[in-house]
Structures are given as structure tokens and as C-alpha cells.
N, C-alpha and C positions, 0 to 999 in steps of 0.2 A: 327709833331711839338712836342717837348719835353719841359716841363716846368722846368725851373731852377730858381724858385722863390727865390729872395734874397732881398725882399723889406725892406727899412728902416722903423722902427716904432718908435714912440715917446710915452712918457708917462710912468708912473711907474707901471701901472697895465696891465698885458698881457691880451688882449682880446681873445675870442675864435678863431677869425680869425688869430691873431698873433700866437697863440699856434699852429694852423694848419700849418702856414707858416714856423714856426721854425722846424716843423717835416718834412717839404718838402725835398725830396731827389733830388739830381742831378743825372745825368746818371751814374756817377762814384760811387755814394753812393748806388744806388738801387741794391739789390741782384738779381741774375738771377730769372726771373719769373718762377713759378711752374705751371704746366698745368694738368688739369684733363683729363680723357679719352676723346678723340674726338668723335664726333657724326658720327657713321658709315654711316648714310644717306648722309652726305656731300661728301663722296668719290664718289658717283655716279654723283655728279655735277662737281667736280673739278679734279677728278682723285686721289686726296689724301685728307684726312679729314683735315679741318681747326683746328688749335690749340684752346683750350678752357682754359682760365685762371681759376685756382681754387680760393677758397676764400682767401687764403694767398696772391696770386698774385693780386687780386682785392684790398685787403687792402694795398698792397705796392703801387699800382697805386693811391689810395686815398692819400697816403703820397706824392707821386711824384707831384701830382697836388694840394696839399695843401687844401684838402677838410675839411671844418670846422666840428666840432663835431656834430652840430645839423643836418647837411646834412647827415653825416654818420648814425646817429640814424634814420633819415627818410628812408635812403636807406635800412637799415637792415629790417625795417618794411615792406617796399615794397617787399623786397626779400622773407620775410615770407609769404606774401599773394600770391605772384607769384608762389612760390614753392608749396603751398597748392593747388592752381588752377591747376598747371601742374600735380601734383600727382593725382588729381581727374580726369583729362583727361586721364591719363594712366590707371586708375582703371576702367574707364567707358567702359566696353567691348561693350556695346550696341552702343557706338559712333564709333566703328570700329577703335579705335586708338591703336597703339602698340608702342613698345619701340623705333622704328626708326622715329616716327612721331614727338615726342617732346622729347628733350634731356635735362634732368634735370640740368646737369652742365652748359649748355648754358643758360638756364633760370636764374640760380643763378647769373652767371656772368653779364648778361644783366641787371638784376634788380639792382645788386650792383653798376654797373657803370652808371646807367641811368642819374644821376645828377652830373657826374664827372666835368662838365664845369659850373655848376650853379653859384658858387661863383665868378668865373672869369668873367662871363658875367654880373653879378650884379655890379661888380666893373668897368669893362671896356666896357660894351655894347656887343651886339651881341645876337645871338640865341643859347641858351645853349644846345638845342637838336641837332642842326646841328653841332656845334663845338664839343660837346661831342661825337657824332657819328664819326667825323673825328679823334678825339684823340683815341677813342676806336679801330677803324680800324687800325690806325698807330701802336698802342701798341700791339694789339693782332693778327692782320692779319686775323681776322675772320669777314666776312661781315654779317653773321647772327646775331651775338652778337651786332655789330654796328647798324644793322637795328632796333633792339629793343630800342637802345639808341636814334637813330635818330628820331623815330616815336612815342616816348612815350608821346608827347604832343598832337599830332593830327595825325589821320590816313587818308591819302589822297585818299584812294580807298573805294570801297564799304565794308561794314562790313560783312565778310563771314568767320566764324570760321571753315568751312569745308575745306577751302584751306589749305593744310598742311603747306606751307611756311608762312602763315599769322597768324597761331594760336599763336606762341610765342610772336610776337610783340603786338598782341591784348591783350594777357594776361598781358604783361608789362604795357601797357596803363591803363588797368582796375585796376591793382594792385596799380599803382601810384595814380589813382583817388580815391581810397578808403583810402588813408593815409593822414591825416591832421597833418602836422609836424611829430610826431612820434607816433600818435594814429590812430588806425583803426576806421573809421567812415563810415556812409552811404554816398552815392553820394550827397544827399541833403545837409548834413552837410558840406561836403568838398567844394561844390560850393557856398554855402552861405558865407563861410569864404573867398573864393576867391573874391566874389563880394565886401564884406566888406573891404578887404585889398587893392584890386587893381582896383575896379570899379570906377575910378575917372571921366571917360567920358562915354557917351552913347555908343560910338564905342567900348570901352573896355568891357563894360557890355554886349554888343551884342555878342562879341567874346566869352566871358565866357559862355553865354547862349548856343551858338552853340556848344561849347566844352561839356557842360553838356548834351545836347541832344545826341551827339555822344556817350558819356559815357553810357547813359541809353540804347542806341541801342546795344552797346557792352555787357552790363550787361544782357540784354534779350537774346542775341544770345548765350552767354556763358552759361546762365542758361538752355536754351533749349538743348544745346550740352552736358552739363554735367548732365542733369536730376535733377537739384536742383535749388531752388530759391536762388540767390546770394545777394539779396538786403541787408541783414544784416549778411551774412555769414562771419565767421572769422576763421583764422587758430588756431587750438589748437593741440598741439603735432604734428605739421607738417601736419595735415589733416584739411579739412574744416568742421566746425561745423555750422549748419544752425540754425538761430533763437536763438543764444546763448545770454545769458544775460550778 
């Protein structure tokens, strides 16, 4: 599915959503997507490595799907946190991780695209993680990147960061849960905000509590795996800093 947004707008002042839609590209407008080096580990699964869009390609897809500026800012912060977590994983020799276990360009792409369908589903309904995963797979042909988008709201299996294929999507989930709008916060601050903004019914509040519990479980699992307490860790200069003020 390829977006070709050409929605009519009224009013004299251009809203952020209108500005994003006006930047939206059709298939003919979009330049050829550029790709980073593929993950060599994927070749053992499919016979050839899946393509990985680089940052410029992800930004082009933001334009194609009319992502508003505030969601772009949020996505950039999620990418900052996800990349810092991934680098910590690569640097943690005690964890037994190496360069083929987590692929930094794939982490970047998945984080930048995780909310690609957020605005569309706000306007028209649907599940933004599911639709975003479908759009990402369609545009990139990379199921690993699409998996991170698809499961960034909820992880339906046990939390186990020692499973090689699960580490990246769990990093994406956790990074997203640490960003409130475009600010890095603790899980408690993030979920207090979600309850305040969306907790209109007891059922919704219960679902938010369940998501908070899973996020805490992921935080504890990643903390143990990386050998550092992540509760208030933040990225500084591309690396994680613990207990930063």
C-alpha cells in the first residue's frame, strides 16, 4: 500500500498536519530509496540479505506517508535511545553479543519508522503498529525491520533478550516507552502521562497498566543483559549514561 495523500484543507493557517501532507510525495515524486549495508546474519536465513533503508530513505518515507513534525521529533528521540541501547549490547562482551547479533542500521531504520502509520490511524482508525509494520515491509522488503515496527506497542511472547532475533524488537519497544513526546523520561513518567491522556475507561487504564508491567519486565531484562541499570539511563553522545542529571 502506497500513500498518495492529496487531502483538501481549509483555513488560512497551515497546521502541522497540513504541512506534513503538503510535503507528502507520490510514487513518482519519491527519489530512489538509499540503503545501508545489509545485515550479514540475514543471509543465513533467506539466502540473501534483506535491504536496510538508511536515514535518508527513512526520512523520504516520512514524507511519503505525511508524518507530522511532532511524530518525527518523537521518532528521532526513540532512535537515539534505541541506538544507544544497541551499541551497549554490542560493547557488552560479557553478554556474548557480536556484530552479527544486532545490526545498527536495522535498529535505526526500525526506530525511525516505528510510528510511520500513527497519524493515519489517528485520523482514520486502525492499529498503527500493525499498519506501520505492513507499510514498512511493503516499502523495505525487510521483515526484521517490520517486526520492530509491528511489535513496538506490545510483545506477545515471553520477554527473553537472550534470543538473538528478539533483541532488536525488544529494544525498540523499550526505547519507545522511554520517550514522552520528544523528551526522554522514566517509564513511570511515560505511563502516568498515558493514563492521564488516554485513560478514559477502566478497561483502557487496565491495558495501560499491563503495558507498563511489560515495559518494566523488559527494562529489568535489558538491564541484566547489558550489566547496567536502565531506569533513568539516557543517551549522551550516542552512548548510554546511567543516572545522568
